[in-house]
C-alpha positions as CSV (number, residue, x, y, z in Angstrom):
1,X,-14.0,110.2,-35.1
2,X,-14.3,113.7,-33.8
3,X,-11.7,115.3,-31.4
4,X,-13.3,115.2,-28.0
5,X,-13.3,118.5,-26.2
6,X,-12.5,118.4,-22.5
7,X,-14.8,121.3,-21.7
8,X,-13.7,121.4,-18.1
9,X,-10.2,122.5,-19.2
10,X,-11.5,125.1,-21.6
11,X,-13.5,128.3,-21.4
12,X,-15.9,129.6,-24.1
13,X,-13.1,131.9,-25.2
14,X,-10.9,128.9,-25.8
15,X,-13.6,127.2,-27.8
16,X,-14.2,130.3,-29.9
17,X,-10.5,130.4,-30.6
18,X,-10.6,126.7,-31.6
19,X,-13.5,127.3,-34.0
20,X,-11.8,130.4,-35.5
21,X,-8.5,128.5,-36.2
22,X,-10.4,125.5,-37.6
23,X,-12.2,127.8,-40.0
24,X,-9.0,129.4,-41.1
25,X,-7.4,126.0,-41.6
26,X,-10.3,124.9,-43.8
27,X,-10.5,128.1,-45.9
28,X,-6.9,129.4,-46.0
29,X,-4.6,126.4,-45.5
30,X,-6.0,123.2,-46.9
31,X,-7.0,124.4,-50.4
32,X,-3.5,125.9,-51.0
33,X,-0.8,124.2,-49.0
34,X,0.1,121.6,-51.6
35,X,1.6,124.5,-53.6
36,X,3.5,125.8,-50.5
37,X,5.0,122.3,-50.1
38,X,6.4,122.5,-53.6
39,X,7.6,126.1,-53.1
40,X,9.2,125.5,-49.7
41,X,7.6,128.3,-47.9
42,X,4.3,129.6,-46.4
43,X,3.5,132.9,-48.2
44,X,3.9,136.0,-46.2
45,X,0.3,137.2,-46.9
46,X,-1.0,134.0,-45.2
47,X,1.1,134.8,-42.1
48,X,-0.2,138.3,-42.1
49,X,-3.7,137.0,-42.2
50,X,-2.9,134.9,-39.1
51,X,-1.6,138.0,-37.5
52,X,-4.7,140.0,-38.4
53,X,-6.9,137.3,-36.8
54,X,-4.9,137.4,-33.5
55,X,-3.3,134.0,-33.7
56,X,0.2,135.5,-33.2
57,X,-0.6,137.4,-30.1
58,X,-2.5,134.8,-28.0
59,X,-0.2,135.0,-25.0
60,X,1.1,138.5,-25.4
61,X,0.1,141.8,-23.8
62,X,-2.7,143.9,-25.2
63,X,-0.3,146.8,-25.0
64,X,1.3,145.4,-28.2
65,X,-1.9,144.0,-29.8
66,X,-2.1,140.7,-28.0
67,X,-5.0,139.0,-26.3
68,X,-3.4,137.9,-23.0
69,X,-4.7,134.4,-23.0
70,X,-3.1,131.4,-21.3
71,X,-1.1,128.2,-21.9
72,X,-4.3,126.3,-22.8
73,X,-5.0,128.8,-25.6
74,X,-1.5,128.1,-27.1
75,X,-2.3,124.4,-26.9
76,X,-5.5,125.0,-28.9
77,X,-3.6,126.8,-31.6
78,X,-0.9,124.1,-31.8
79,X,-3.4,121.2,-31.8
80,X,-5.6,122.8,-34.5
81,X,-2.7,123.7,-36.7
82,X,-1.5,120.1,-36.3
83,X,-4.9,118.8,-37.3
84,X,-4.5,120.8,-40.6
85,X,-2.4,117.8,-41.9
86,X,0.2,120.4,-43.1
87,X,2.7,120.4,-40.3
88,X,5.1,122.6,-42.2
89,X,2.6,125.3,-42.0
90,X,2.0,124.6,-38.4
91,X,5.6,124.8,-37.4
92,X,6.2,128.0,-39.4
93,X,3.6,129.7,-37.3
94,X,4.4,128.0,-34.0
95,X,8.1,128.7,-34.1
96,X,7.2,132.4,-34.7
97,X,4.7,132.5,-31.9
98,X,5.9,130.1,-29.2
99,X,9.6,129.3,-29.8
100,X,11.3,132.5,-31.1
101,X,9.3,135.6,-30.3
102,X,9.0,134.4,-26.7
103,X,12.6,135.3,-26.2
104,X,11.9,138.9,-27.2
105,X,8.8,139.1,-25.1
106,X,10.2,137.4,-22.0
107,X,13.6,139.0,-21.9
108,X,13.4,142.1,-24.1
109,X,13.5,145.6,-22.6
110,X,10.7,148.1,-23.1
111,X,12.4,149.7,-26.1
112,X,13.0,146.4,-27.8
113,X,9.4,145.2,-27.2
114,X,7.8,148.5,-28.2
115,X,9.7,148.4,-31.5
116,X,9.2,144.8,-32.4
117,X,6.3,143.2,-30.7
118,X,3.4,145.0,-32.5
119,X,5.0,143.9,-35.8
120,X,5.6,140.4,-34.5
121,X,1.9,140.0,-33.4
122,X,0.7,141.5,-36.7
123,X,2.7,138.9,-38.7
124,X,4.7,141.7,-40.4
125,X,8.0,140.6,-38.7
126,X,8.6,136.9,-38.6
127,X,11.0,135.6,-35.9
128,X,13.5,132.7,-35.8
129,X,15.5,131.4,-32.9
130,X,19.1,130.4,-33.6
131,X,20.5,128.1,-30.9
132,X,21.3,124.8,-32.6
133,X,24.8,124.3,-34.2
134,X,26.4,121.4,-36.0
135,X,27.8,120.2,-32.7
136,X,25.2,121.5,-30.2
137,X,21.5,120.9,-30.2
138,X,19.8,120.1,-26.9
139,X,23.2,120.5,-25.3
140,X,23.0,124.3,-25.3
141,X,26.1,124.6,-23.1
142,X,28.1,123.2,-26.0
143,X,27.5,126.0,-28.5
144,X,30.6,127.5,-30.1
145,X,29.3,130.7,-31.7
146,X,31.0,133.7,-29.9
147,X,30.2,137.3,-29.3
148,X,33.1,139.6,-28.3
149,X,32.5,143.0,-26.9
150,X,34.1,145.8,-29.0
151,X,33.2,149.2,-27.6
152,X,29.5,149.7,-28.0
153,X,29.1,146.6,-30.2
154,X,29.5,142.9,-30.1
155,X,31.1,141.0,-32.9
156,X,29.5,137.6,-33.5
157,X,31.3,134.7,-35.2
158,X,30.0,131.2,-35.8
159,X,27.3,129.2,-37.5
160,X,23.8,127.8,-36.7
161,X,21.9,125.0,-38.4
162,X,18.4,123.5,-38.7
163,X,16.9,127.0,-38.1
164,X,13.2,127.1,-38.8
165,X,12.1,130.4,-40.5
166,X,15.9,130.9,-41.1
167,X,15.6,131.6,-44.8
168,X,12.6,134.0,-44.9
169,X,12.7,135.4,-41.3
170,X,13.2,139.0,-40.5
171,X,14.4,139.0,-36.9
172,X,16.6,136.3,-35.2
173,X,17.1,135.6,-31.5
174,X,20.7,134.3,-31.6
175,X,22.6,132.5,-28.8
176,X,26.3,133.2,-28.5
177,X,29.0,132.7,-25.9
178,X,30.1,136.0,-24.4
179,X,32.5,134.3,-22.0
180,X,34.5,131.4,-23.2
181,X,36.4,130.9,-19.9
182,X,33.6,130.9,-17.3
183,X,31.0,128.3,-16.4
184,X,29.1,127.2,-19.5
185,X,25.7,127.9,-17.9
186,X,26.6,131.5,-17.3
187,X,28.4,132.2,-20.6
188,X,25.6,132.3,-23.1
189,X,23.9,135.5,-24.2
190,X,20.9,136.1,-26.5
191,X,21.1,138.8,-29.2
192,X,18.6,140.3,-31.6
193,X,20.0,140.2,-35.1
194,X,18.1,141.7,-38.0
195,X,18.1,140.3,-41.5
196,X,20.5,142.3,-43.6
197,X,23.0,143.0,-40.8
198,X,26.5,143.1,-42.3
199,X,28.3,139.8,-41.6
200,X,25.1,137.8,-41.2
201,X,23.9,135.6,-44.0
202,X,21.9,132.5,-44.8
203,X,24.6,129.9,-45.7
204,X,22.0,127.7,-47.5
205,X,18.5,126.6,-47.4
206,X,18.2,123.0,-46.1
207,X,16.3,120.2,-48.0
208,X,14.3,118.2,-45.5
209,X,12.5,114.8,-45.3
210,X,9.3,116.5,-44.1
211,X,7.9,119.9,-43.1
212,X,8.6,120.8,-46.7
213,X,6.7,124.1,-46.7
214,X,8.7,125.3,-43.6
215,X,11.9,127.0,-44.6
216,X,15.0,125.8,-42.7
217,X,18.5,127.3,-42.9
218,X,22.1,127.2,-42.0
219,X,23.1,130.7,-40.8
220,X,26.6,132.2,-40.9
221,X,28.0,134.9,-38.7
222,X,31.2,136.3,-40.0
223,X,32.4,139.3,-38.0
224,X,28.7,140.3,-37.6
225,X,28.5,143.5,-35.7
226,X,25.5,144.2,-33.5
227,X,25.0,147.0,-31.1
228,X,25.2,146.2,-27.4
229,X,21.6,147.4,-27.1
230,X,20.6,144.3,-29.0
231,X,21.3,142.0,-26.1
232,X,18.1,140.2,-25.0
233,X,18.0,140.3,-21.2
234,X,21.2,140.2,-19.3
235,X,24.6,139.1,-20.5
236,X,25.4,135.6,-19.5
237,X,21.8,134.7,-18.8
238,X,20.9,133.2,-22.2
239,X,21.2,129.6,-21.1
240,X,18.5,130.0,-18.5
241,X,16.2,131.9,-21.0
242,X,16.6,129.0,-23.5
243,X,15.9,126.4,-20.8
244,X,12.8,128.3,-19.7
245,X,11.5,128.7,-23.2
246,X,12.1,125.0,-24.0
247,X,9.3,124.2,-21.7
248,X,6.8,126.1,-23.8
249,X,8.2,124.8,-27.0
250,X,7.9,121.1,-25.9
251,X,4.3,121.5,-24.7
252,X,3.4,123.1,-28.0
253,X,5.1,120.3,-29.9
254,X,3.2,117.8,-27.9
255,X,-0.2,119.5,-28.6
256,X,0.7,119.7,-32.3
257,X,1.6,116.0,-32.4
258,X,-1.7,115.1,-30.9
259,X,-3.5,117.2,-33.5
260,X,-1.5,115.4,-36.3
261,X,-2.3,112.0,-34.8
262,X,-6.0,112.7,-34.5
263,X,-6.2,113.9,-38.1
264,X,-4.4,110.8,-39.3
265,X,-6.8,108.5,-37.4
266,X,-9.8,110.5,-38.9
267,X,-8.4,110.1,-42.4
268,X,-7.7,106.4,-41.9
269,X,-11.1,105.5,-40.4
270,X,-12.8,107.2,-43.4
271,X,-10.5,105.3,-45.8
272,X,-10.8,101.8,-44.4
273,X,-14.6,102.1,-44.2
274,X,-14.8,102.6,-47.9
275,X,-11.8,100.7,-49.2
276,X,-12.9,97.2,-50.3
277,X,-10.8,94.1,-49.9
278,X,-11.8,90.5,-50.1
279,X,-15.4,91.5,-50.7
280,X,-15.9,93.8,-47.7
281,X,-14.6,97.2,-46.4
282,X,-11.2,96.9,-44.6
283,X,-13.0,98.1,-41.4
284,X,-14.7,94.8,-41.3
285,X,-11.3,93.2,-40.5
286,X,-11.2,92.9,-36.7
287,X,-7.4,93.3,-36.6
288,X,-7.6,96.7,-38.3
289,X,-10.5,98.2,-36.4
290,X,-9.1,97.0,-33.0
291,X,-5.7,98.5,-33.8
292,X,-7.4,101.8,-34.7
293,X,-9.4,101.6,-31.5
294,X,-6.3,101.2,-29.4
295,X,-4.5,104.0,-31.1
296,X,-7.5,106.2,-30.5
297,X,-7.3,105.4,-26.8
298,X,-3.6,106.3,-26.7
299,X,-4.2,109.6,-28.5
300,X,-7.0,110.5,-26.2
301,X,-4.7,109.8,-23.3
302,X,-2.0,111.9,-24.8
303,X,-4.4,114.8,-25.5
304,X,-5.7,114.7,-21.9
305,X,-2.1,114.7,-20.7
306,X,-1.3,117.8,-22.8
307,X,-4.4,119.6,-21.5
308,X,-3.8,118.7,-17.9
309,X,-0.1,119.9,-18.0
310,X,-1.1,123.1,-19.9
311,X,-3.7,123.8,-17.2
312,X,-1.2,123.3,-14.4
313,X,1.4,125.5,-16.2
314,X,-1.3,128.2,-16.5
315,X,-1.7,128.0,-12.7
316,X,2.0,128.7,-12.3
317,X,3.1,125.2,-11.3
318,X,6.6,123.9,-12.1
319,X,5.8,121.1,-14.6
320,X,9.3,120.5,-16.0
321,X,9.1,116.8,-15.5
322,X,5.6,116.5,-16.9
323,X,6.4,118.6,-20.0
324,X,9.3,116.3,-20.7
325,X,6.9,113.4,-20.4
326,X,4.5,115.1,-22.9
327,X,7.3,115.6,-25.4
328,X,8.5,112.1,-25.2
329,X,5.1,110.4,-25.1
330,X,3.5,112.5,-27.8
331,X,6.5,112.5,-30.1
332,X,6.7,108.8,-30.1
333,X,3.0,108.2,-30.3
334,X,2.4,110.3,-33.3
335,X,5.0,108.2,-35.2
336,X,3.3,105.0,-34.0
337,X,0.0,106.3,-35.3
338,X,1.4,107.4,-38.6
339,X,3.1,104.0,-39.2
340,X,-0.1,102.1,-38.8
341,X,-2.3,104.6,-40.6
342,X,0.0,104.5,-43.7
343,X,0.0,100.7,-43.4
344,X,-3.8,100.6,-43.5
345,X,-3.8,102.9,-46.6
346,X,-1.8,100.2,-48.4
347,X,-0.1,101.1,-51.6
348,X,-2.0,104.4,-51.8
349,X,-0.4,105.4,-48.5
350,X,3.0,105.2,-50.1
351,X,2.0,107.6,-53.0
352,X,3.0,111.2,-52.8
353,X,-0.6,112.1,-53.7
354,X,-1.9,110.8,-50.4
355,X,-2.1,113.0,-47.3
356,X,-1.0,110.2,-45.1
357,X,2.3,109.9,-46.9
358,X,3.1,113.6,-46.3
359,X,1.9,113.4,-42.7
360,X,4.1,110.3,-42.0
361,X,7.2,112.2,-43.2
362,X,6.2,115.3,-41.2
363,X,5.7,113.4,-38.0
364,X,9.1,111.8,-37.9
365,X,10.7,115.1,-36.6
366,X,8.4,115.1,-33.6
367,X,10.6,112.6,-31.8
368,X,13.7,114.6,-32.6
369,X,13.1,118.4,-32.7
370,X,12.7,120.5,-29.6
371,X,14.4,117.8,-27.5
372,X,14.8,114.2,-28.7
373,X,12.9,111.5,-26.9
374,X,16.1,110.2,-25.4
375,X,16.9,113.6,-23.9
376,X,13.4,114.0,-22.6
377,X,13.5,110.6,-20.9
378,X,16.7,111.6,-19.1
379,X,15.0,114.8,-17.9
380,X,12.2,112.7,-16.5
381,X,14.6,110.2,-15.0
382,X,16.5,113.0,-13.2
383,X,13.3,114.0,-11.4
384,X,11.8,110.6,-10.5
């Protein structure tokens, strides 16, 4: 059951990128990632290889070593990393490329970008974004971390949680309130905070249900002093930057989810065609093959939705409503697919040695992270 390529969406350059990523996944990820799952991280040399191959600079300017491709190229990267079956590896890379470093690239001044972007694109500096707090996730206006101006510096106090790349990252894009009295939407500011800054520490590494090879942290800011020149963009404009970048994040997660779903269907079709039960392969059971056929139709629909919205985004259209649809639909669908694929693997699917067991755990977050399904549906409803 091969992934269909909608060639009218993609250029030969996109297809070359897809082939390159697919080769990298086959040669550099799949043979080794079981060990990374046990170790709880993707080795830095693997991330540097991805940087060397240009995977971390797809949308960025050639001035910094990027290749200046479009939204569809990002979708290709996310989908193929999702197809790897190791979503912890995928999210480690995609947070770096499309959820964290975008804050630096979109809002950073020339000095900040000249200093950091070449290292980000090369995979030498890994970036995390620190917005979520114990009492504020999708509700960005509710964050409580503060940054108070003291001369030429800001003093940050507060904590962040569920931060991907938080344990092993090098550079953090941190959201804090610089005005606790004004309107919430104009009180959030983004700051660049380097690992090792006094007063900034990893509170603890978090132990997760899935995405086991992606490191996730609680971060603590205890009178953390950062120079005023580390502000990303304008003071008080952080909320709008976060909202803008959520769009890219959600489209990327939708593409990743469809890659995961397709890989699960491929694995399951192969399994049920060889697994014997009651004297015949499971695929001979009409209930099973028809269910897989319907799931394949849904995944094809989801994939085409992702491609179409990515194409429209690349044309500069406002697709806020449609991106929210992508995130809701694909996040729920990948879990529907995983449930049935594990079911059709039977007892083997429940064993840790099976890929589908890991993939089912990994997929669960797709309906939560980057905007829970319920939040996404409200975003759609507001715009109906």
